C-alpha positions in Angstrom: -12.0 29.2 -20.4 -8.4 30.3 -19.9 -6.9 26.8 -19.7 -8.8 26.0 -23.2 -7.1 28.9 -24.7 -3.6 27.7 -23.4 -4.4 24.3 -24.6 -5.2 25.7 -28.1 -2.1 27.7 -28.2 0.0 24.7 -27.2 -1.5 22.5 -29.9 -0.6 24.7 -33.0 3.2 25.1 -33.5 4.4 28.6 -33.8 5.2 29.9 -37.2 9.2 30.1 -37.9 9.9 32.8 -40.4 11.8 32.0 -43.7 15.2 33.0 -42.8 18.6 31.5 -42.9 19.7 32.4 -39.3 18.0 33.4 -36.3 19.4 35.2 -33.1 19.0 33.7 -29.6 16.5 36.6 -28.8 14.5 35.5 -32.0 14.4 32.0 -31.1 13.4 32.7 -27.5 10.5 34.8 -28.9 9.4 32.1 -31.3 9.6 29.2 -28.6 8.2 31.4 -25.9 11.3 30.9 -23.6 13.9 33.0 -22.0 17.3 33.2 -23.6 19.1 31.6 -20.5 16.9 28.5 -21.0 18.1 28.0 -24.6 21.6 28.6 -23.5 21.2 25.9 -20.7 19.7 23.5 -23.2 22.8 23.9 -25.2 24.7 22.4 -22.5 22.2 19.5 -22.0 21.4 18.6 -25.6 24.4 17.8 -27.8 22.2 18.2 -30.9 21.4 21.9 -30.2 24.7 23.4 -31.3 24.2 26.9 -32.8 26.9 28.5 -34.8 28.6 31.7 -33.6 29.2 34.8 -35.5 32.5 36.8 -35.4 31.0 38.8 -32.5 30.2 35.8 -30.5 26.4 35.9 -31.2 24.6 32.7 -31.4 23.1 32.1 -34.8 20.6 29.2 -34.9 19.4 27.5 -38.1 15.9 26.6 -39.0 16.6 23.0 -37.9 17.9 24.2 -34.4 14.8 26.3 -33.9 12.7 23.2 -34.7 14.7 21.2 -32.3 14.3 23.7 -29.5 10.5 23.7 -30.3 10.6 19.9 -29.9 12.4 20.0 -26.7 10.0 22.5 -25.3 7.1 20.2 -26.4 8.7 17.2 -24.7 9.7 18.9 -21.4 6.7 21.4 -21.0 3.7 19.7 -22.7 4.6 15.9 -22.3 6.3 16.2 -18.9 9.7 14.7 -19.8 12.8 15.3 -17.7 15.6 16.8 -19.5 17.6 13.5 -19.5 14.3 11.7 -20.7 13.8 14.4 -23.6 17.4 13.8 -24.6 16.8 10.0 -24.8 13.5 10.6 -26.6 15.4 12.9 -29.2 18.3 10.3 -29.7 15.9 7.5 -30.3 13.8 9.6 -32.4 16.8 10.2 -34.7 17.7 6.8 -34.9 14.2 6.0 -36.2 14.3 8.9 -38.9 17.2 6.9 -40.9 15.6 6.0 -44.1 15.0 2.3 -44.3 15.6 0.6 -47.7 12.5 0.7 -49.9 10.6 -2.6 -50.4 11.1 -4.2 -53.6 8.1 -4.0 -55.9 6.1 -7.1 -56.3 5.3 -8.1 -59.9 2.1 -10.1 -60.1 2.4 -13.2 -62.3 -1.2 -13.1 -63.4 -0.7 -9.7 -65.2 0.1 -10.6 -69.0 1.4 -7.1 -69.8 3.8 -7.0 -66.8 7.5 -7.2 -67.7 9.7 -9.7 -65.7 11.6 -8.0 -62.9 15.2 -7.6 -63.9 17.7 -9.8 -62.1 19.8 -8.1 -59.4 23.2 -7.5 -60.7 25.9 -9.4 -58.8 28.5 -6.8 -59.6 26.4 -4.2 -57.8 26.2 -6.2 -54.6 29.8 -7.0 -54.6 30.6 -3.2 -54.9 28.4 -2.4 -52.0 29.8 -5.1 -49.8 33.3 -3.8 -50.6 32.3 -0.2 -49.9 30.9 -1.3 -46.5 34.0 -3.2 -45.6 36.1 0.0 -46.4 33.8 2.1 -44.3 34.0 -0.3 -41.4 37.8 -0.2 -41.9 37.9 3.7 -41.8 35.5 3.8 -38.9 37.8 1.5 -36.8 40.9 3.5 -37.9 39.1 6.7 -36.5 38.0 5.0 -33.5 41.4 3.7 -32.5 43.4 5.9 -30.2 46.2 7.7 -31.9 49.6 7.3 -30.1 51.3 10.4 -29.0 54.4 11.3 -30.7 57.2 11.4 -28.2 58.0 15.0 -27.4 61.6 15.9 -28.0 63.3 17.7 -25.0 66.3 19.5 -24.9 68.9 18.2 -22.6 69.5 20.3 -19.5 73.0 21.7 -19.4 74.8 21.7 -16.0 76.3 24.9 -14.8 79.8 24.6 -14.1 80.6 25.8 -10.5 84.0 27.2 -11.5 82.7 30.4 -13.4 79.7 31.1 -11.1 78.0 32.5 -14.1 74.5 31.4 -15.1 75.2 32.2 -18.7 78.4 30.6 -19.8 80.2 32.0 -22.7 
C-alpha cells in the first residue's frame, strides 16, 4: 500500500507557484530535495545556473525549477547517472529546436483553391546572405584572440658609486 502511494506521488508533478523568483529553500521544498543537492547539481549541470541577489542568495526562475524537477525525475525515477542525465538533457534541448513548418499542400482537384504563391527569390537570397554573415560572426567569435603585448618598463640599473637605492 505504501509503495502505491509513493508511485502516485511520483507520477504527479508538484505544482510550482506563480512567482518570478524562488529562493533555494523554496526550490528544495518544491522538488523534495535538500539544498546541498541543488548546489551540487549546479556544478554538474551547466544549464542549472540561478541568478544571485546582491546578498549572494540564489534566485531560481521558473524554468530552472522545472529543470531541477526534470533532473530529479531522470536521476531518481528513471535511474540515470548524473552524466547520463546531463546527456539526456543536452539531447532533449537539441530536439526542442523548432523545425521548419511543412509547406501546405494545395490539392489540384479543388476548383476554389487559389494557386500557391511562388517563393520570392529575393527572400531566399536574403536568408542565405544572413546565414553567411552569422557563420562569419561565429567564426570570429570562436577564433582565439591574440593577447596584446604587455608594455613593461625597463629596469634601471643602480649605480654603485652612490650606494643609494633612490638616486636623485
